C-alpha positions as CSV (number, residue, x, y, z in Angstrom):
1,M,0.0,0.0,0.0
2,K,1.5,3.3,-1.0
3,K,2.3,5.7,1.8
4,G,1.2,9.3,1.6
5,K,-2.4,10.4,1.0
6,M,-1.6,12.3,-2.2
7,K,0.4,9.5,-3.7
8,K,-2.3,7.0,-2.9
9,A,-5.0,9.3,-4.3
10,I,-3.0,9.6,-7.5
11,A,-2.4,5.9,-7.7
12,L,-6.0,4.9,-7.0
13,G,-8.0,7.8,-8.3
14,L,-6.1,8.9,-11.4
15,C,-4.8,5.4,-12.1
16,T,-1.4,6.0,-13.5
17,V,1.2,3.8,-16.0
18,M,3.9,1.2,-16.5
19,T,7.3,1.1,-18.1
20,A,8.6,-0.8,-21.1
21,A,10.4,-3.2,-18.7
22,M,7.0,-4.2,-17.4
23,L,5.7,-4.7,-21.0
24,T,8.6,-7.0,-21.6
25,G,8.0,-8.9,-18.4
26,C,4.4,-9.6,-19.3
27,K,4.6,-10.0,-23.0
28,G,3.6,-13.4,-24.2
29,N,1.8,-14.3,-21.0
30,G,-1.0,-15.3,-23.2
31,N,-4.5,-13.9,-22.8
32,T,-5.6,-16.0,-25.7
33,A,-6.8,-19.4,-24.6
34,A,-9.9,-18.7,-22.5
35,T,-13.2,-16.7,-22.6
36,G,-13.6,-13.6,-20.5
37,N,-15.9,-15.2,-17.8
38,G,-13.2,-17.1,-15.9
39,N,-14.1,-20.4,-17.5
40,S,-11.3,-22.3,-19.2
41,S,-11.7,-23.1,-22.9
42,D,-9.7,-26.3,-22.4
43,K,-11.6,-29.5,-23.0
44,G,-13.7,-30.5,-19.9
45,G,-13.7,-26.9,-18.7
46,T,-10.6,-27.1,-16.5
47,S,-6.9,-26.4,-17.1
48,E,-4.6,-29.5,-17.1
49,A,-2.2,-29.7,-14.2
50,K,0.7,-28.6,-16.3
51,S,3.4,-26.2,-15.0
52,V,2.4,-22.6,-15.6
53,T,3.9,-19.3,-14.6
54,L,1.5,-16.4,-13.6
55,K,2.6,-12.8,-13.6
56,V,1.5,-10.2,-11.0
57,V,1.8,-6.4,-11.1
58,D,1.4,-4.2,-8.1
59,W,2.5,-0.8,-6.7
60,E,3.9,-2.0,-3.4
61,S,7.3,-1.2,-1.8
62,D,10.3,-3.4,-2.4
63,E,10.1,-4.6,1.2
64,M,6.4,-5.6,0.8
65,N,7.0,-7.2,-2.6
66,A,9.8,-9.3,-1.0
67,A,7.3,-10.6,1.6
68,I,4.7,-11.2,-1.1
69,Q,7.1,-13.1,-3.3
70,D,8.2,-15.2,-0.3
71,A,4.5,-16.1,0.3
72,F,4.1,-17.1,-3.3
73,D,7.2,-19.3,-3.2
74,N,6.8,-20.8,0.2
75,V,3.0,-21.0,0.8
76,F,1.1,-20.8,-2.5
77,T,3.4,-22.8,-4.8
78,K,3.8,-25.5,-2.1
79,E,0.0,-25.9,-2.1
80,H,-0.1,-25.6,-5.9
81,P,3.1,-27.2,-7.2
82,N,2.3,-26.7,-10.8
83,I,1.9,-22.9,-10.4
84,K,4.8,-20.5,-10.2
85,V,4.1,-16.8,-9.5
86,E,6.4,-13.9,-10.4
87,I,6.0,-10.2,-9.5
88,V,6.8,-7.9,-12.4
89,K,8.3,-4.6,-11.4
90,G,7.6,-1.3,-13.1
91,S,7.1,2.4,-12.5
92,Y,3.8,4.1,-12.2
93,S,3.1,7.0,-14.5
94,D,-0.1,6.4,-16.4
95,Y,-0.6,3.0,-14.7
96,G,-4.2,2.5,-15.7
97,Q,-3.8,3.7,-19.3
98,Q,-0.8,1.4,-19.9
99,L,-2.6,-1.6,-18.4
100,A,-5.6,-1.0,-20.6
101,G,-3.3,-1.0,-23.6
102,M,-1.6,-4.2,-22.4
103,I,-5.0,-6.0,-22.0
104,T,-6.1,-5.0,-25.5
105,A,-2.8,-6.2,-26.9
106,G,-2.9,-9.5,-24.9
107,E,0.2,-8.6,-23.0
108,A,-1.3,-8.0,-19.5
109,P,-0.2,-9.7,-16.3
110,D,-2.5,-12.4,-15.0
111,V,-3.4,-10.4,-11.8
112,F,-2.9,-6.8,-11.1
113,Q,-3.5,-4.3,-8.3
114,G,-5.9,-1.4,-8.5
115,G,-8.4,0.7,-6.6
116,Y,-12.1,0.0,-6.7
117,D,-12.7,2.9,-9.0
118,M,-10.1,1.6,-11.5
119,A,-11.7,-1.8,-11.4
120,A,-15.2,-0.4,-12.1
121,S,-13.9,1.6,-15.1
122,F,-12.1,-1.4,-16.5
123,Y,-15.1,-3.6,-16.1
124,Q,-17.4,-1.2,-17.9
125,K,-14.9,-1.1,-20.8
126,N,-15.0,-5.0,-20.9
127,L,-11.3,-5.3,-20.0
128,L,-11.7,-7.7,-17.0
129,T,-12.4,-11.3,-16.3
130,D,-15.8,-11.8,-14.8
131,W,-15.6,-14.0,-11.7
132,T,-19.3,-14.2,-11.0
133,D,-19.7,-17.9,-11.7
134,K,-16.7,-18.7,-9.5
135,V,-18.0,-16.7,-6.6
136,A,-21.4,-18.4,-6.9
137,A,-19.7,-21.8,-6.8
138,E,-17.6,-20.9,-3.8
139,P,-19.7,-18.6,-1.7
140,D,-17.7,-19.2,1.5
141,F,-14.8,-17.2,0.0
142,T,-16.6,-13.9,-0.1
143,K,-18.4,-14.6,3.1
144,S,-15.0,-14.5,4.8
145,L,-14.6,-10.9,3.9
146,Y,-15.6,-7.9,6.1
147,E,-19.2,-6.8,5.5
148,G,-19.4,-4.2,2.7
149,T,-15.8,-4.6,1.4
150,M,-17.0,-6.4,-1.8
151,S,-19.2,-3.4,-2.7
152,G,-16.6,-1.7,-4.8
153,W,-15.9,-4.9,-6.8
154,Q,-19.3,-5.7,-8.0
155,L,-21.7,-4.0,-10.4
156,D,-24.9,-5.0,-12.0
157,G,-24.7,-8.4,-10.2
158,K,-21.2,-9.1,-11.6
159,T,-18.0,-9.6,-9.8
160,Y,-14.9,-8.3,-11.5
161,G,-12.3,-8.2,-8.7
162,F,-11.7,-8.7,-5.0
163,P,-10.6,-6.4,-2.2
164,S,-7.3,-7.0,-0.4
165,L,-6.2,-4.2,1.9
166,V,-8.6,-1.7,3.4
167,N,-7.7,2.0,4.2
168,V,-9.4,3.5,7.2
169,Y,-8.9,7.1,8.4
170,G,-8.5,8.2,12.0
171,V,-6.4,10.6,14.1
172,F,-2.8,10.1,15.1
173,Y,-2.0,12.1,18.3
174,N,1.2,13.0,20.1
175,K,0.7,12.1,23.7
176,D,3.4,14.5,25.0
177,L,2.0,17.5,23.2
178,L,-1.5,16.8,24.3
179,A,-0.4,16.5,27.9
180,A,1.6,19.8,27.7
181,A,-1.6,21.5,26.5
182,G,-3.6,20.0,29.3
183,I,-5.7,17.9,26.8
184,K,-6.8,14.3,27.6
185,E,-6.1,11.7,25.0
186,P,-9.0,10.7,22.7
187,T,-10.9,7.5,23.4
188,A,-12.6,5.0,21.0
189,D,-16.0,6.6,21.7
190,W,-15.0,10.2,21.2
191,T,-17.1,12.7,19.1
192,W,-16.5,15.2,16.4
193,D,-17.2,17.9,19.0
194,D,-14.4,16.4,21.1
195,L,-12.0,16.7,18.1
196,W,-13.0,20.3,17.3
197,T,-12.5,21.3,21.0
198,M,-9.0,19.8,21.0
199,A,-8.1,21.4,17.7
200,E,-9.3,24.8,18.9
201,K,-7.1,24.6,22.0
202,L,-4.0,23.5,20.0
203,K,-4.1,26.1,17.2
204,K,-1.4,28.9,17.3
205,P,-2.2,31.3,14.5
206,S,0.7,33.6,15.5
207,E,3.1,30.7,14.8
208,E,1.1,29.6,11.8
209,K,0.4,26.3,13.5
210,F,-3.0,24.6,13.0
211,G,-4.9,22.7,15.6
212,L,-5.5,19.7,13.3
213,Y,-3.7,18.7,10.1
214,G,-4.7,16.3,7.4
215,L,-8.5,16.4,7.8
216,D,-10.3,15.4,4.6
217,T,-12.2,18.6,4.0
218,S,-13.2,17.6,0.5
219,G,-16.9,17.0,-0.3
220,F,-16.4,13.4,0.5
221,G,-14.9,14.2,3.8
222,I,-17.7,16.6,4.7
223,A,-20.3,14.0,3.8
224,N,-18.5,11.5,6.1
225,I,-19.1,13.9,9.0
226,S,-22.6,15.0,8.0
227,T,-23.9,11.4,7.7
228,S,-23.0,10.8,11.3
229,Y,-25.4,13.7,12.0
230,G,-28.2,12.1,10.1
231,G,-27.4,13.6,6.7
232,A,-27.7,11.9,3.3
233,P,-24.6,10.3,1.7
234,L,-23.0,12.5,-1.0
235,M,-23.5,9.6,-3.5
236,D,-26.7,7.5,-3.6
237,K,-24.6,4.4,-4.5
238,L,-20.9,3.7,-4.2
239,M,-21.0,1.9,-7.6
240,G,-23.3,3.1,-10.4
241,T,-23.9,6.4,-8.8
242,T,-27.1,8.1,-10.2
243,K,-27.3,11.1,-8.0
244,V,-25.3,13.3,-5.6
245,T,-27.0,15.1,-2.7
246,V,-25.9,18.2,-0.8
247,D,-28.5,18.5,2.0
248,D,-28.9,20.7,5.0
249,K,-26.7,18.5,7.2
250,F,-23.9,18.7,4.6
251,M,-24.2,22.5,4.5
252,E,-24.1,22.7,8.3
253,Q,-20.9,20.8,8.5
254,A,-19.4,22.6,5.5
255,T,-20.2,25.9,7.2
256,K,-18.5,24.7,10.4
257,I,-15.4,23.6,8.5
258,Q,-15.4,27.0,6.7
259,G,-15.3,28.8,10.0
260,M,-12.5,26.6,11.4
261,I,-10.4,27.3,8.2
262,A,-11.1,31.0,8.7
263,D,-9.9,31.1,12.3
264,G,-6.8,29.0,11.8
265,T,-8.0,25.8,13.4
266,L,-7.7,23.9,10.1
267,P,-5.5,24.5,7.0
268,K,-7.0,25.9,3.9
269,R,-8.0,23.6,1.1
270,T,-5.0,24.9,-0.8
271,Y,-2.5,24.1,2.0
272,E,0.6,22.2,0.9
273,V,0.4,18.8,2.7
274,T,3.6,17.2,1.5
275,N,5.5,17.6,4.8
276,Q,2.8,16.9,7.3
277,N,3.9,13.3,8.0
278,S,7.5,14.3,8.6
279,M,6.2,17.1,10.9
280,F,4.3,14.5,13.0
281,E,7.2,12.1,13.0
282,A,9.5,14.9,14.2
283,G,7.2,15.6,17.2
284,E,6.1,19.0,15.8
285,M,2.4,18.2,15.5
286,A,-0.2,17.1,18.0
287,L,-3.1,15.9,15.8
288,L,-2.9,14.3,12.3
289,Y,-6.0,12.9,10.6
290,Y,-4.6,10.2,8.3
291,G,-4.8,6.7,7.0
292,Q,-3.6,3.8,9.1
293,W,-0.7,3.0,6.8
294,E,1.4,5.6,8.6
295,V,1.7,3.2,11.5
296,D,4.3,1.2,9.6
297,S,6.5,4.2,9.2
298,L,6.1,5.3,12.8
299,L,7.0,1.8,14.1
300,K,10.1,1.6,11.9
301,N,11.4,5.2,12.1
302,C,10.1,6.7,15.3
303,P,10.9,4.4,18.2
304,D,11.0,7.3,20.7
305,L,7.9,9.1,19.6
306,N,5.1,8.9,22.2
307,W,2.1,8.5,19.9
308,G,-1.3,6.9,19.7
309,Y,-4.2,6.5,17.2
310,A,-7.9,7.0,17.6
311,P,-10.8,6.1,15.2
312,T,-12.8,8.6,13.2
313,P,-15.0,10.4,15.7
314,Q,-18.7,9.8,15.8
315,G,-21.7,12.1,15.7
316,P,-25.2,12.0,17.3
317,D,-26.2,9.3,14.8
318,G,-23.2,7.1,15.5
319,R,-19.9,6.6,13.6
320,T,-19.7,6.6,9.8
321,T,-16.5,5.7,8.0
322,T,-15.1,5.8,4.5
323,Y,-15.0,3.0,1.9
324,D,-11.5,2.8,0.5
325,T,-10.2,-0.6,-0.7
326,V,-7.4,-1.7,-3.0
327,G,-7.6,-5.1,-4.5
328,W,-6.8,-7.6,-7.3
329,M,-8.3,-8.1,-10.7
330,S,-7.5,-10.0,-13.9
331,P,-7.6,-9.1,-17.6
332,K,-10.2,-10.7,-19.9
333,N,-9.3,-13.8,-21.9
334,L,-7.0,-15.4,-19.4
335,A,-4.7,-18.2,-20.7
336,H,-4.9,-20.0,-17.3
337,P,-8.2,-19.1,-15.6
338,E,-8.4,-22.0,-13.2
339,E,-4.8,-21.4,-11.9
340,T,-5.4,-17.6,-11.8
341,W,-8.6,-18.2,-9.8
342,E,-6.7,-20.1,-7.2
343,L,-4.0,-17.4,-7.1
344,I,-6.5,-14.5,-6.8
345,K,-8.3,-16.2,-3.9
346,F,-4.9,-16.6,-2.1
347,M,-4.0,-13.0,-2.8
348,S,-7.2,-11.7,-1.3
349,S,-6.9,-13.8,1.8
350,D,-4.1,-16.0,3.1
351,L,-1.3,-14.0,1.4
352,Y,-1.5,-11.4,4.2
353,Q,-1.1,-14.0,7.0
354,T,2.6,-13.6,6.5
355,V,3.0,-10.3,4.6
356,L,1.4,-8.2,7.3
357,K,3.8,-9.5,9.8
358,A,6.7,-8.0,7.8
359,T,4.9,-4.8,6.6
360,P,1.8,-4.0,8.8
361,V,0.4,-1.3,6.5
362,A,-3.3,-2.1,6.6
363,P,-5.9,-4.6,7.7
364,C,-7.0,-7.1,5.1
365,A,-10.6,-7.3,3.9
366,H,-10.4,-11.0,4.7
367,S,-11.3,-11.1,8.4
368,A,-9.0,-13.9,9.4
369,S,-6.0,-12.2,7.8
370,A,-7.0,-8.8,9.3
371,S,-6.4,-10.3,12.7
372,V,-2.7,-10.5,11.8
373,F,-2.6,-6.7,11.6
374,Y,-4.4,-6.3,14.9
375,D,-2.0,-8.8,16.6
376,V,1.1,-7.0,15.3
377,M,-0.2,-3.7,16.6
378,K,-0.7,-5.2,20.1
379,E,2.8,-6.9,19.9
380,K,4.3,-3.5,19.0
381,G,2.8,-1.9,22.1
382,H,-0.1,-0.1,20.3
383,P,-3.3,-1.9,21.2
384,E,-5.2,1.4,20.6
385,V,-4.3,1.1,16.9
386,A,-5.8,-2.4,16.8
387,E,-9.0,-1.2,18.6
388,A,-9.3,1.9,16.4
389,V,-8.8,0.1,13.1
390,Q,-11.1,-2.8,14.0
391,T,-13.8,-0.3,15.1
392,M,-13.7,1.4,11.7
393,M,-13.6,-1.9,9.9
394,E,-16.8,-3.0,11.6
395,T,-18.6,0.3,11.2
396,K,-21.7,-0.4,9.1
397,T,-22.3,3.0,7.3
398,K,-19.5,3.6,4.8
399,N,-19.1,6.6,2.5
400,G,-17.1,6.7,-0.7
401,V,-13.9,8.7,-1.0
402,R,-14.0,9.2,-4.7
403,Y,-16.4,8.7,-7.6
404,A,-16.0,5.3,-9.4
405,A,-17.1,6.5,-12.8
406,D,-15.6,7.9,-16.0
407,W,-17.6,11.2,-15.5
408,S,-15.6,11.9,-12.3
409,S,-13.1,14.3,-13.9
410,D,-16.0,16.3,-15.4
411,A,-17.7,16.5,-12.0
412,G,-14.4,17.6,-10.4
413,K,-14.1,20.5,-12.9
414,V,-17.5,21.7,-12.0
415,W,-17.3,21.2,-8.2
416,D,-13.7,21.9,-7.2
417,P,-13.2,25.6,-8.0
418,T,-16.4,26.7,-6.5
419,Y,-16.1,24.4,-3.5
420,N,-12.5,25.3,-2.7
421,D,-13.1,29.0,-3.0
422,I,-16.2,28.9,-0.7
423,L,-14.5,26.9,2.0
424,D,-11.3,29.0,1.9
425,G,-13.3,32.2,2.1
426,V,-12.1,33.4,-1.3
427,S,-15.6,33.5,-2.7
428,K,-18.5,35.4,-1.3
429,E,-20.9,32.8,-2.6
430,P,-22.9,31.2,0.2
431,V,-22.5,27.6,1.1
432,T,-26.0,27.0,-0.4
433,K,-24.3,27.5,-3.8
434,L,-23.0,24.0,-3.5
435,Q,-26.5,22.7,-4.0
436,D,-26.6,24.3,-7.4
437,V,-23.2,22.7,-8.2
438,A,-24.6,19.3,-7.1
439,N,-27.4,19.8,-9.6
440,Q,-24.8,20.4,-12.3
441,I,-23.1,17.2,-11.4
442,N,-26.4,15.3,-11.6
443,A,-26.8,16.7,-15.1
444,I,-23.4,15.3,-16.0
445,I,-24.3,11.9,-14.5
446,A,-27.6,11.9,-16.4
447,G,-25.7,12.7,-19.6
448,N,-23.4,9.7,-19.2
């Protein structure tokens, strides 16, 4: 899992591109011998138990890929002696565009990583293997996943991929800085009002220091707050969105965030965020709203930092959280569909039994493998991380963090300038203007 919110957003949301070395590594892997529904075209409907090599492409770190390859060699291949698996390395500018071209040319890897939005786009363009029949034949596989984590990998009753790691977003806190400010540490049942009170006390406008860094103040972030106050989700459906809604609860929370930006409690929408993680790791920041993957860096690089982690706060209607999974999918016309099915099941479940011990970046959508992440956090002296992450994984109401549709860029062009100017106080337009912009987005959706 990529570290850094902006890097991850680029990798997942914009779906970036691979190098010629990757093309060479996957060329000839043969997406020619099977139909696109995951069923082998071999006689009898199954692949013969001959030796095959499957290629995998991901965007993980060298350290994590070493752990993944070790799991392939010493767990998966021992259980499937006829299947060898190789990770193909590459760089990541125009990842999605290059993969689409590779699939069309029959040169794609057998399994590749992506976000749920990329998976939906590829499925709608008929670029992916449809695993629906396999899922129906082995229902226990998807039943082993956390509730709701398959939502981004199914559309119109079809399954085109599987979640692997899940991102949740909570608040990292510096225990020493909170104590120095006379502020109690957050607990698992804290509220948004608790967070706002803490941030208000911690801000130092004269020193250009904010009370809280990293908060998702996008429309998706506002909706995640407003739904905990009884508001409507920004999107009516995570997949196949037909309507966006900016209701009174959304505007109330947007107005509150606007005020906290104005008084220096929160950074502006245009604030440069590239150094916020290093600021927290250096002990210069008390509160950082961020994804759980930062724990891996803190454990490795900051042994003397006295820190903790709390879940996303809750509102009067309980806690709501965000839906943000990465996962695995396969191109259409697989040469070895039966072997690939066995591999993709392993990669969405038991793979992480060993990988997360080496690189504990995220819980797994597979509940049994997720427990490895929780256990590692407890072993490392951070049981509050395990509690916070598990709390968010088990939260029922989940909101999207991006549109999973090809019209998303058009929607952003309409929404972002007006939204950013209103929240940053640049525009004199009222917050109610956002309802007009939402109507423009709905027109774009209808047009698509």
